PALORO-752664 format. One record per residue (C-alpha): x, y, z; residue number from 1; residue in three letters. Coordinates in steps of 0.25 Angstrom, whole numbers, plus 5000, padded with zeros to 4 digits. Layout:
N
ROTI  east  north  up  num  residu
ROTI  X  Y  Z  NUM  ALA
...
# end
This chain:
184
ROTI  east  north  up  num  residu
ROTI  5543  5470  5407  1  MET
ROTI  5531  5461  5407  2  GLN
ROTI  5539  5449  5402  3  THR
ROTI  5549  5452  5413  4  GLN
ROTI  5538  5453  5424  5  SER
ROTI  5532  5440  5419  6  LYS
ROTI  5545  5433  5419  7  MET
ROTI  5547  5438  5434  8  GLU
ROTI  5533  5432  5438  9  TRP
ROTI  5536  5419  5431  10  ILE
ROTI  5550  5418  5438  11  LYS
ROTI  5544  5420  5452  12  HIS
ROTI  5533  5410  5448  13  GLY
ROTI  5528  5404  5461  14  ASP
ROTI  5533  5416  5470  15  ASP
ROTI  5523  5424  5462  16  ASN
ROTI  5512  5415  5464  17  ILE
ROTI  5515  5413  5479  18  ARG
ROTI  5515  5428  5481  19  LEU
ROTI  5502  5429  5473  20  PHE
ROTI  5495  5419  5482  21  PHE
ROTI  5501  5425  5495  22  ALA
ROTI  5496  5439  5491  23  LYS
ROTI  5482  5433  5488  24  THR
ROTI  5482  5425  5501  25  LYS
ROTI  5486  5438  5509  26  GLN
ROTI  5475  5446  5502  27  ARG
ROTI  5464  5435  5505  28  LYS
ROTI  5469  5434  5520  29  LEU
ROTI  5468  5450  5521  30  ALA
ROTI  5454  5449  5518  31  SER
ROTI  5450  5439  5529  32  TYR
ROTI  5443  5444  5541  33  ILE
ROTI  5450  5438  5553  34  TYR
ROTI  5444  5447  5564  35  THR
ROTI  5432  5456  5565  36  ILE
ROTI  5425  5464  5576  37  ASN
ROTI  5412  5459  5581  38  TYR
ROTI  5400  5468  5585  39  LYS
ROTI  5406  5470  5599  40  THR
ROTI  5420  5473  5593  41  ARG
ROTI  5424  5459  5598  42  VAL
ROTI  5435  5455  5588  43  LEU
ROTI  5431  5442  5581  44  VAL
ROTI  5443  5434  5575  45  GLU
ROTI  5444  5422  5566  46  GLY
ROTI  5438  5419  5553  47  PHE
ROTI  5426  5410  5559  48  ASP
ROTI  5423  5420  5570  49  LEU
ROTI  5423  5432  5560  50  VAL
ROTI  5415  5424  5550  51  ARG
ROTI  5404  5421  5561  52  GLN
ROTI  5404  5435  5565  53  MET
ROTI  5402  5440  5551  54  MET
ROTI  5391  5430  5548  55  CYS
ROTI  5384  5434  5561  56  LYS
ROTI  5385  5449  5558  57  PHE
ROTI  5379  5447  5544  58  TYR
ROTI  5368  5438  5548  59  LYS
ROTI  5364  5448  5558  60  GLN
ROTI  5365  5459  5548  61  LEU
ROTI  5357  5451  5537  62  LEU
ROTI  5347  5446  5547  63  GLY
ROTI  5340  5432  5548  64  LYS
ROTI  5337  5422  5537  65  GLN
ROTI  5323  5426  5531  66  PRO
ROTI  5312  5417  5534  67  SER
ROTI  5307  5408  5523  68  PRO
ROTI  5297  5414  5514  69  ARG
ROTI  5284  5408  5509  70  GLU
ROTI  5284  5404  5495  71  SER
ROTI  5277  5412  5485  72  ILE
ROTI  5263  5407  5481  73  SER
ROTI  5263  5404  5466  74  LEU
ROTI  5248  5405  5466  75  GLU
ROTI  5249  5419  5471  76  VAL
ROTI  5259  5423  5460  77  ILE
ROTI  5250  5416  5449  78  GLN
ROTI  5238  5425  5453  79  GLN
ROTI  5247  5437  5450  80  GLY
ROTI  5248  5444  5437  81  ALA
ROTI  5257  5438  5426  82  ILE
ROTI  5267  5446  5419  83  ILE
ROTI  5265  5449  5405  84  SER
ROTI  5275  5444  5394  85  GLN
ROTI  5279  5459  5393  86  GLU
ROTI  5282  5460  5408  87  GLN
ROTI  5290  5447  5407  88  GLN
ROTI  5299  5453  5396  89  ILE
ROTI  5301  5465  5405  90  HIS
ROTI  5304  5457  5417  91  MET
ROTI  5315  5449  5408  92  CYS
ROTI  5321  5463  5404  93  LYS
ROTI  5321  5467  5419  94  GLU
ROTI  5328  5454  5423  95  ILE
ROTI  5339  5457  5413  96  LYS
ROTI  5340  5471  5417  97  LYS
ROTI  5341  5467  5432  98  ALA
ROTI  5353  5457  5428  99  ILE
ROTI  5360  5467  5419  100  PHE
ROTI  5359  5478  5430  101  SER
ROTI  5368  5471  5440  102  ILE
ROTI  5382  5476  5437  103  PRO
ROTI  5393  5466  5433  104  ASP
ROTI  5402  5471  5444  105  ILE
ROTI  5393  5466  5455  106  LYS
ROTI  5398  5454  5462  107  SER
ROTI  5394  5440  5457  108  PRO
ROTI  5382  5432  5462  109  SER
ROTI  5385  5420  5471  110  PRO
ROTI  5385  5412  5458  111  ASP
ROTI  5397  5420  5453  112  GLY
ROTI  5390  5427  5442  113  PHE
ROTI  5390  5442  5440  114  TYR
ROTI  5379  5449  5433  115  SER
ROTI  5387  5451  5421  116  GLY
ROTI  5387  5436  5419  117  PHE
ROTI  5372  5436  5418  118  TYR
ROTI  5373  5448  5408  119  ARG
ROTI  5383  5442  5399  120  ASP
ROTI  5375  5429  5399  121  THR
ROTI  5361  5435  5398  122  TRP
ROTI  5358  5429  5385  123  PHE
ROTI  5359  5415  5392  124  LYS
ROTI  5356  5418  5406  125  MET
ROTI  5345  5428  5404  126  GLY
ROTI  5334  5418  5402  127  PRO
ROTI  5338  5410  5414  128  LEU
ROTI  5339  5423  5423  129  ILE
ROTI  5325  5428  5418  130  ARG
ROTI  5319  5415  5421  131  SER
ROTI  5325  5414  5435  132  THR
ROTI  5320  5429  5438  133  VAL
ROTI  5306  5426  5433  134  LYS
ROTI  5305  5414  5441  135  GLU
ROTI  5308  5421  5453  136  PHE
ROTI  5298  5432  5450  137  PHE
ROTI  5287  5421  5447  138  SER
ROTI  5290  5412  5459  139  THR
ROTI  5297  5420  5469  140  GLY
ROTI  5308  5410  5471  141  VAL
ROTI  5322  5412  5468  142  ILE
ROTI  5332  5401  5468  143  PRO
ROTI  5342  5401  5480  144  SER
ROTI  5354  5401  5470  145  TYR
ROTI  5350  5414  5465  146  ILE
ROTI  5346  5420  5478  147  SER
ROTI  5359  5416  5484  148  ALA
ROTI  5368  5428  5490  149  THR
ROTI  5382  5428  5493  150  LYS
ROTI  5386  5438  5505  151  LEU
ROTI  5400  5444  5505  152  VAL
ROTI  5406  5452  5516  153  ILE
ROTI  5416  5462  5512  154  LEU
ROTI  5423  5472  5521  155  PRO
ROTI  5419  5487  5520  156  LYS
ROTI  5432  5492  5526  157  VAL
ROTI  5447  5487  5524  158  PRO
ROTI  5448  5480  5538  159  ASN
ROTI  5434  5477  5543  160  PRO
ROTI  5433  5475  5558  161  GLN
ROTI  5418  5471  5559  162  SER
ROTI  5407  5465  5552  163  ALA
ROTI  5401  5479  5549  164  VAL
ROTI  5413  5482  5540  165  GLU
ROTI  5409  5472  5530  166  PHE
ROTI  5399  5473  5519  167  ARG
ROTI  5390  5462  5515  168  LEU
ROTI  5388  5460  5500  169  ILE
ROTI  5378  5450  5494  170  SER
ROTI  5381  5443  5481  171  HIS
ROTI  5367  5439  5474  172  CYS
ROTI  5364  5432  5462  173  ASP
ROTI  5363  5441  5449  174  VAL
ROTI  5349  5435  5447  175  ILE
ROTI  5345  5437  5461  176  TYR
ROTI  5350  5452  5460  177  LYS
ROTI  5342  5454  5447  178  SER
ROTI  5329  5448  5454  179  ILE
ROTI  5331  5458  5466  180  SER
ROTI  5333  5469  5455  181  LYS
ROTI  5320  5465  5449  182  LEU
ROTI  5313  5465  5462  183  LEU
ROTI  5318  5479  5465  184  CYS
# end
């Protein structure tokens, strides 16, 4: 039976491939948002107008860009207490615990790596991750490639009609997530 099915598939060759790509294209087009209601129930049509309206909605929702912060004075930090070697070892364990507490099923970071990647390569990546996290705690500076966040808008309902019917999901770097867990 399986051999016969495979032979049928091979016999129809290009037709099967065309059908597959047509179905894929149809599914992709079905997920596009062509029209959406704006605040005043005015129908906005077209990809560009919908995109502009969604951007405007989420910019208002998320607020303005933060004002630049003053840099941390290293002189002030150096006047504070220095953590002991025992506390440093404890911190390393907490960093590993924070990384390992992020479920594998969470979406990938903007760099494409899941938390499971860091777990599976901990013997090689661990020292690098620990030094990055320690550097953040000693300088207060986090590299922009680690703090980069990807925002994804997903529908909450089958046929969304307004921007409120979407949910905003942020995809943060695994190291960034572990730093925020340690801060909490």
